[in-house]
C-alpha positions as MATLAB code, in Angstrom:
seq = 'MQVGLFIDGEETASAVHETFMTVDPATEEGIASVARASPADVDSAVDAAERCLTGPWRRTTPRRRVELLAALALAVEREQADLARLETLDSGKPRWQARREMASTARYFRYYAGAADKIHGEQIPLGPNYIDFTLREPVGVTAHIVPWNAPLNMVARSVAPALACGCTAVVKPAMETPLTAVRLGHLLREVGFPDGVYNVVQGPGPEVGGHLAGHPAIGSITFTGSVATGRTVMRAAAEHIRPVVLELGGKSPSIVLADADLDVAADEIAKGIYRNTGQFCNASSRVVVDRSTKDELLDRIVARTRKLTVGPGAQDPDVGPLISIRQLDRVLGYIDAGRDEGARVVLGGGRADGFERGYFVAPTILDRVDPDARVAQEEIFGPVVTIHPVASESEALAVANNVAYGLAAGIFTRDIDRALRLATQVQAGQIYINEYFAGGEETPFGGYKQSGFGREKGLEALRNYTQVKNIAIRLRGGL';
ca = [
     -18.001   16.881   -8.854;
     -20.531   15.266   -6.550;
     -19.380   11.883   -5.234;
     -21.483    9.551   -3.106;
     -20.924    6.426   -1.105;
     -21.089    3.168   -3.061;
     -23.367    0.677   -1.312;
     -25.188   -2.348   -2.728;
     -24.354   -1.431   -6.322;
     -25.517    2.177   -6.084;
     -23.881    5.543   -5.514;
     -25.805    7.188   -2.716;
     -25.830   10.058   -0.227;
     -24.927    9.391    3.395;
     -27.619    8.653    5.929;
     -26.901   11.975    7.662;
     -26.609   13.882    4.347;
     -23.202   15.302    5.278;
     -20.381   15.979    2.817;
     -16.749   17.033    2.807;
     -14.558   18.626    0.157;
     -11.492   17.001   -1.366;
      -8.625   19.302   -2.323;
      -6.203   19.337   -5.245;
      -2.761   19.233   -3.574;
      -1.229   21.207   -6.449;
      -3.612   24.172   -6.202;
      -5.267   23.860   -2.768;
      -8.616   24.241   -4.549;
     -11.660   22.086   -3.888;
     -12.361   19.431   -6.511;
     -15.265   17.304   -5.259;
     -18.073   17.358   -2.732;
     -18.001   13.870   -1.242;
     -20.593   12.070    0.867;
     -19.397   11.622    4.435;
     -20.348    8.228    5.819;
     -21.779    7.681    9.275;
     -21.744    4.504   11.366;
     -25.220    3.808    9.994;
     -23.791    3.844    6.464;
     -21.080    1.401    7.505;
     -23.810   -0.889    8.838;
     -25.659   -0.615    5.529;
     -22.524   -1.449    3.555;
     -21.729   -4.468    5.725;
     -25.345   -5.645    5.500;
     -25.210   -5.397    1.694;
     -21.927   -7.329    1.638;
     -23.420  -10.018    3.905;
     -26.507  -10.428    1.724;
     -24.361  -10.754   -1.353;
     -21.998  -13.184    0.365;
     -24.747  -15.606    1.363;
     -26.792  -15.023   -1.772;
     -25.601  -14.394   -5.339;
     -21.864  -14.399   -4.622;
     -22.014  -17.760   -2.871;
     -23.787  -19.206   -5.912;
     -21.160  -17.765   -8.268;
     -18.831  -20.532   -9.440;
     -15.046  -20.141   -9.324;
     -15.032  -20.203  -13.122;
     -17.430  -17.255  -13.170;
     -15.267  -15.373  -10.641;
     -12.395  -15.833  -13.072;
     -14.452  -14.316  -15.873;
     -15.626  -11.367  -13.790;
     -12.174  -10.472  -12.476;
     -10.688  -10.741  -15.966;
     -13.459   -8.512  -17.322;
     -12.762   -5.994  -14.560;
      -9.082   -5.948  -15.527;
     -10.079   -5.105  -19.100;
     -12.453   -2.382  -17.876;
      -9.693   -0.754  -15.793;
      -7.398   -0.836  -18.816;
     -10.129    0.707  -20.968;
     -10.646    3.490  -18.423;
      -6.939    3.863  -17.616;
      -6.610    7.445  -18.843;
      -9.688    8.701  -17.003;
      -8.818    6.840  -13.805;
      -5.281    8.275  -13.958;
      -6.708   11.772  -14.410;
      -8.892   11.349  -11.316;
      -5.985    9.915   -9.318;
      -3.722   12.815  -10.277;
      -6.409   15.343   -9.414;
      -7.113   13.710   -6.059;
      -3.578   12.818   -4.921;
      -1.345   15.245   -6.833;
       0.872   12.507   -8.228;
       2.346   12.907  -11.738;
       0.072   11.632  -14.493;
       2.739    9.208  -15.762;
       2.875    7.572  -12.349;
      -0.905    7.438  -12.057;
      -1.062    5.676  -15.436;
       1.459    3.103  -14.235;
      -0.561    2.533  -11.085;
      -3.709    1.989  -13.146;
      -1.854   -0.599  -15.242;
      -0.798   -2.314  -12.017;
      -4.377   -2.131  -10.744;
      -5.585   -4.000  -13.827;
      -2.771   -6.504  -13.338;
      -3.965   -7.309   -9.796;
      -7.421   -8.188  -11.069;
      -6.006  -10.270  -13.937;
      -3.471  -12.032  -11.688;
      -6.061  -13.056   -9.112;
      -8.519  -13.985  -11.839;
      -6.005  -16.673  -12.704;
      -6.089  -17.940   -9.114;
      -9.834  -17.876   -8.458;
     -10.499  -21.414   -9.742;
      -7.338  -22.895   -8.227;
      -8.041  -22.349   -4.527;
      -8.532  -25.806   -3.091;
      -7.870  -28.012   -0.102;
      -5.928  -31.241    0.349;
      -6.551  -34.917    1.014;
      -4.882  -36.164    4.197;
      -4.053  -39.894    4.599;
      -5.378  -41.301    7.909;
      -5.480  -44.972    6.990;
      -7.774  -47.442    5.216;
     -10.895  -46.682    7.295;
     -10.943  -42.928    6.792;
     -11.186  -40.265    4.152;
      -9.974  -36.885    5.348;
      -9.792  -33.651    3.389;
      -9.717  -29.888    3.829;
     -11.781  -27.104    2.301;
     -10.595  -23.540    1.871;
     -13.628  -21.355    2.493;
     -13.958  -17.547    2.256;
     -13.549  -15.692    5.555;
     -16.696  -13.695    4.787;
     -17.149   -9.936    4.580;
     -13.718   -8.308    4.430;
     -12.807   -4.769    5.494;
     -10.149   -2.816    3.593;
      -8.894    0.422    5.156;
      -6.782    2.066    2.479;
      -4.344    5.039    2.609;
      -3.982    7.970    0.228;
      -0.543    7.380   -1.283;
      -1.589    4.868   -3.988;
      -5.368    4.953   -3.619;
      -6.869    2.688   -6.263;
      -3.822    0.469   -6.615;
      -3.959   -0.403   -2.922;
      -7.689   -1.056   -3.110;
      -7.004   -3.587   -5.864;
      -4.060   -5.086   -3.979;
      -6.316   -6.472   -1.257;
      -9.799   -6.485   -2.816;
      -8.755   -8.581   -5.845;
      -7.570  -11.611   -3.814;
     -10.552  -11.250   -1.465;
     -13.006  -11.459   -4.369;
     -11.034  -14.295   -5.938;
     -11.479  -16.278   -2.718;
     -15.239  -15.717   -2.713;
     -15.344  -12.951   -0.092;
     -17.182   -9.657   -0.361;
     -15.617   -6.305    0.480;
     -16.237   -3.022    2.271;
     -13.597   -0.405    1.467;
     -12.841    2.644    3.566;
     -10.609    4.927    1.423;
      -8.693    7.886    2.825;
     -10.728   11.081    2.984;
      -8.087   12.789    0.840;
      -8.476   10.374   -2.082;
     -11.889    8.683   -2.417;
     -12.657    9.354   -6.079;
     -11.217    6.296   -7.834;
     -12.472    3.822   -5.217;
     -16.039    4.955   -5.921;
     -15.447    4.899   -9.679;
     -14.245    1.304   -9.400;
     -17.601    0.344   -7.912;
     -19.323    1.432  -11.111;
     -16.895   -0.666  -13.175;
     -17.647   -3.756  -11.091;
     -21.338   -3.294  -11.710;
     -20.821   -2.664  -15.433;
     -18.946   -5.940  -15.961;
     -21.538   -8.015  -14.087;
     -20.492   -8.374  -10.442;
     -23.552   -8.752   -8.196;
     -24.683   -5.770   -6.134;
     -23.132   -5.696   -2.683;
     -19.939   -7.544   -3.556;
     -17.963   -4.259   -3.319;
     -18.920   -1.267   -1.172;
     -17.206    2.055   -0.393;
     -17.718    4.196    2.711;
     -15.533    7.275    3.017;
     -15.245    9.437    6.099;
     -13.162   10.132    9.219;
     -10.917    7.315   10.389;
     -12.028    7.121   14.042;
     -15.736    7.299   13.185;
     -15.965    5.311    9.942;
     -12.808    3.191    9.931;
     -13.156    2.464   13.640;
     -16.770    1.348   13.292;
     -15.886   -0.823   10.303;
     -12.932   -2.468   12.071;
     -15.064   -3.231   15.112;
     -18.153   -4.443   13.242;
     -19.149   -7.924   14.455;
     -19.998   -9.133   10.926;
     -16.529   -8.443    9.492;
     -14.528  -11.597    8.808;
     -11.079  -10.014    8.361;
      -9.439   -6.601    8.196;
      -6.663   -5.399    5.915;
      -5.167   -2.089    7.006;
      -2.355    0.096    5.696;
      -1.375    3.186    7.681;
       0.420    4.380   10.786;
       1.615    2.238   13.690;
      -0.657    4.125   16.094;
      -3.770    3.531   13.981;
      -2.707   -0.070   13.393;
      -2.785   -0.653   17.137;
      -6.307    0.779   17.245;
      -7.413   -1.521   14.427;
      -5.916   -4.524   16.237;
      -7.779   -3.659   19.420;
     -11.054   -3.352   17.499;
     -10.443   -6.682   15.749;
      -9.583   -8.374   19.034;
     -13.054   -7.624   20.386;
     -14.513  -10.106   17.899;
     -11.372  -12.274   17.446;
     -10.892  -11.275   13.807;
      -7.681  -11.760   11.777;
      -5.877   -8.650   10.559;
      -3.229   -7.868    7.959;
      -1.224   -4.782    8.887;
       1.207   -2.786    6.759;
       2.396    0.033    8.995;
       5.203    1.853    7.262;
       8.948    1.697    7.079;
      12.335    3.336    7.274;
      13.957    1.368    4.521;
      17.723    1.416    3.941;
      19.703    1.135    0.742;
      23.012   -0.551    1.563;
      25.722    0.420   -0.917;
      28.878   -1.683   -0.633;
      32.301   -0.513   -1.841;
      32.184   -2.629   -5.003;
      28.739   -1.407   -6.121;
      28.097    0.219   -9.478;
      27.602    3.731   -8.124;
      25.691    4.971  -11.163;
      23.163    2.173  -10.778;
      22.957    2.755   -7.022;
      22.409    6.498   -7.434;
      19.703    5.977  -10.070;
      17.853    3.463   -7.931;
      18.168    5.437   -4.689;
      16.818    8.572   -6.395;
      13.914    6.545   -7.762;
      13.368    4.902   -4.385;
      13.055    8.154   -2.432;
      11.620   10.672   -4.898;
       8.966    8.604   -6.686;
       5.515    9.559   -5.390;
       7.240   12.452   -3.562;
       8.621    9.959   -1.065;
       5.113    8.936   -0.034;
       5.658    5.188   -0.200;
       5.957    3.050    2.920;
       8.934    1.251    1.379;
      10.685    4.413    0.139;
      14.486    4.305    0.187;
      14.781    6.900    2.935;
      18.216    5.923    4.326;
      21.465    5.374    2.427;
      23.990    3.220    4.278;
      27.184    3.487    2.229;
      30.771    2.336    2.547;
      32.821    5.283    3.751;
      35.352    4.854    0.933;
      32.748    5.603   -1.743;
      30.389    7.863    0.194;
      31.462   11.159   -1.444;
      31.317    9.695   -4.961;
      27.857    8.275   -4.363;
      26.619   11.478   -2.755;
      27.817   13.507   -5.741;
      25.877   11.213   -8.067;
      22.678   11.404   -5.993;
      22.975   15.205   -5.863;
      23.445   15.373   -9.635;
      20.338   13.265  -10.230;
      18.320   15.247   -7.704;
      19.223   18.568   -9.354;
      17.764   17.316  -12.651;
      14.353   16.536  -11.184;
      11.378   18.620  -12.186;
       8.814   19.562   -9.521;
       5.282   20.622  -10.371;
       1.569   19.809  -10.577;
       0.848   16.202  -11.446;
      -1.083   17.180  -14.581;
       2.149   18.608  -16.047;
       3.879   15.201  -15.673;
       6.855   16.333  -13.567;
       9.262   13.960  -11.851;
       8.008   15.021   -8.416;
       4.522   16.255   -7.533;
       3.160   17.873   -4.373;
       2.671   16.221   -1.025;
      -0.881   15.137   -0.301;
      -1.928   17.857    2.195;
      -0.900   20.857    4.248;
      -0.663   18.529    7.223;
       1.851   16.352    5.407;
       3.776   19.396    4.204;
       4.103   20.690    7.768;
       5.183   17.232    8.921;
       7.950   16.919    6.329;
       9.234   20.453    6.882;
       9.206   19.823   10.627;
      11.408   16.760   10.187;
      13.853   18.707    8.026;
      14.103   21.347   10.745;
      14.595   18.613   13.349;
      17.419   17.181   11.228;
      19.164   20.549   11.197;
      18.722   20.854   14.949;
      20.273   17.407   15.404;
      23.368   18.378   13.406;
      22.585   17.141    9.901;
      23.996   19.044    6.935;
      21.439   19.985    4.299;
      23.173   19.147    1.021;
      20.233   20.019   -1.206;
      16.672   21.210   -0.734;
      15.652   21.728    2.855;
      12.372   23.610    2.464;
       9.428   24.380    0.234;
      10.089   24.131   -3.484;
      10.705   27.444   -5.235;
       8.287   28.948   -7.722;
       4.931   27.933   -6.226;
       2.544   30.387   -4.628;
       0.099   27.582   -3.834;
       0.262   23.838   -3.436;
       2.046   21.487   -1.064;
       5.409   21.373   -2.807;
       8.615   20.537   -0.953;
      12.066   20.480   -2.519;
      13.732   17.048   -2.808;
      16.098   17.038    0.153;
      19.381   15.298    0.987;
      20.678   15.275    4.575;
      24.300   14.282    5.244;
      26.188   13.685    8.503;
      23.112   12.198   10.115;
      23.471   10.326   13.386;
      21.828    6.885   12.927;
      19.946    7.502   16.174;
      18.587   10.907   15.118;
      14.843   11.317   14.645;
      15.201   11.818   10.884;
      16.995    8.464   10.709;
      14.572    6.625   12.988;
      11.094    7.948   12.229;
       9.111    7.678    9.016;
       9.020   11.096    7.311;
       6.912   10.110    4.282;
       8.366   12.749    2.027;
      11.250   13.280   -0.443;
      13.932   13.356    2.248;
      16.909   10.982    2.245;
      19.598   10.632    4.926;
      23.197    9.540    4.309;
      25.041    7.208    6.707;
      28.706    6.295    5.975;
      29.983    3.052    7.527;
      33.369    1.369    7.769;
      32.437   -2.278    7.227;
      29.766   -4.688    6.106;
      28.961   -5.571    9.710;
      28.493   -1.904   10.582;
      26.263   -1.462    7.524;
      24.082   -4.324    8.739;
      23.904   -2.885   12.245;
      22.874    0.561   11.000;
      20.351   -0.907    8.554;
      18.658   -2.916   11.317;
      18.813   -0.122   13.915;
      15.206    1.026   13.465;
      11.812   -0.094   14.713;
      10.628   -0.819   11.167;
      11.436   -3.648    8.772;
       9.503   -3.287    5.533;
      12.060   -3.249    2.711;
      15.757   -2.799    1.968;
      17.972   -2.312   -1.065;
      21.419   -3.887   -1.470;
      23.905   -2.712   -4.107;
      26.990   -4.814   -4.850;
      28.579   -6.775   -7.684;
      29.219   -9.729   -5.348;
      26.182  -12.016   -5.211;
      27.578  -13.890   -2.190;
      27.748  -10.653   -0.176;
      24.324   -9.630   -1.422;
      22.692  -12.866   -0.343;
      24.556  -12.912    2.952;
      23.231   -9.466    3.774;
      19.762  -10.281    2.441;
      19.403  -13.126    4.936;
      20.435  -10.865    7.833;
      18.593   -7.622    7.092;
      15.394   -7.492    9.143;
      12.915   -6.644    6.412;
      10.138   -8.391    4.547;
      11.275   -7.525    1.031;
      14.846   -7.174   -0.252;
      15.776   -5.513   -3.555;
      19.208   -6.316   -4.979;
      20.644   -3.829   -7.518;
      17.184   -2.477   -8.361;
      14.945   -0.628   -5.936;
      11.227   -1.529   -6.116;
      12.135   -4.747   -7.952;
       9.319   -7.283   -8.096;
       5.674   -6.929   -9.021;
       2.124   -7.909   -8.239;
       3.296  -11.527   -7.934;
       5.833  -10.931   -5.140;
       4.713  -11.101   -1.474;
       4.913   -7.780    0.357;
       4.857   -7.078    4.086;
       7.002   -6.225    7.034;
       8.969   -7.283   10.064;
       8.881   -5.564   13.464;
       6.633   -2.471   13.616;
       6.112   -2.552    9.858;
       3.334   -5.031   10.609;
       2.521   -8.620    9.744;
       0.793  -10.659    7.094;
       1.611  -10.516    3.409;
      -0.137   -8.854    0.500;
       0.483   -9.483   -3.205;
       1.288  -12.798   -4.810;
      -0.311  -16.108   -3.908;
       0.500  -15.458   -0.245;
      -2.321  -12.912   -0.148;
      -4.911  -15.647   -0.758;
      -4.197  -16.940    2.746;
      -5.637  -13.711    4.165;
      -9.102  -14.366    2.761;
      -9.680  -18.082    3.283;
     -10.101  -20.284    6.340;
      -9.401  -23.997    6.442;
     -12.082  -26.533    7.344;
     -11.166  -30.171    7.929;
     -13.633  -32.969    7.191;
     -12.881  -36.482    8.469;
     -15.026  -39.430    7.377;
     -14.969  -42.867    8.998;
     -15.973  -45.468    6.447;
     -18.447  -48.088    7.641;
     -16.827  -51.464    7.415;
     -13.497  -50.124    6.215;
     -11.968  -50.576    2.775;
];
């Protein structure tokens, strides 16, 4: 495949005519020659977005934005199988999961289509001689720097509310997974969006993402990635006093109390850590369990882990490969560090058997892990779960909160009072009770502490892409 940049409604080569190769994580073989953007290409994309913003997109009524976003949702659904195939090829994820993510992608566009004509200000009472009201106006050209773990779904997660609010967008996808972001540009054009409303520039983070984040014409930045890169994005945004939304990862606990249904807990924990090969920021990477039921729960998690199939995404296994050799080395390095720190490898602990090529790692369970160990404190971003027995609810809360992150947490108990008590005290932005990954496109998502700030998904996300203007009118002669 030959894949270009997507700028001003057209797929195009980069200004410097450079390319890079994307790699199938299951085979390590090249799959596409992709245009590598330069800072000049970023400038072109932002210019196109600005022209569209002040031209045809500004003249587009909210009702028409509703129609366009709804049509885009239908187009994604129509192309679901092909988009899922591209996503599996690019990211390695199982085809069944890619199909689900495409369904969710369509849902984002349909959900925010329903909001596009309902974004409005308020009237404020100042007294009989005044009329005062607010307008909610688009922030302008928005930048979206997107990771590789759920490529198109995370594009839709922030681009859909931005377009609903009347903004235009420049997307910088991860170099590992640019294919579906470019394909989406063609779908926008097919359903009638004006040229320049959506642009894609792929290339190295420091060169392309850094230039985009620091561009003076950008109105806001939405970034998902590492804490270190998030700091860099914040510094770039600060130069021009631009708002940012940051989602920077997690080390999310599942708290299993003594009265929990252990079969439910084991099912949900296995789903929470092994789905997408553990490459979700809110993966259930720590299990904080009452000591009295720890062995029973561990046996159940082991049993479920042993049943998992590992293989290329096109074969629809339970667990696919990691995204890259770099990520494989990272995950294996953390497993080795866990051993060095005294953890017991219950299952897995290395590369998956039976694969001569590909970035496959065996689903891994580490027991007897010190809560202060690196594997319990740092985000691994792989199918590795650590087990932490505790003696009381208060100790469970202390262990759960004893990390720098605060993105998500699971709570498993039959006692709703205990569940809600813990939910109000766990330092995390999203709490799942008796079902990991509960919620949907409608539910606000974001973190506490070093997991970042701002909220994506739901109506909360609309706040990221509008700014409030107040208009106060003094009436001549009063009322």
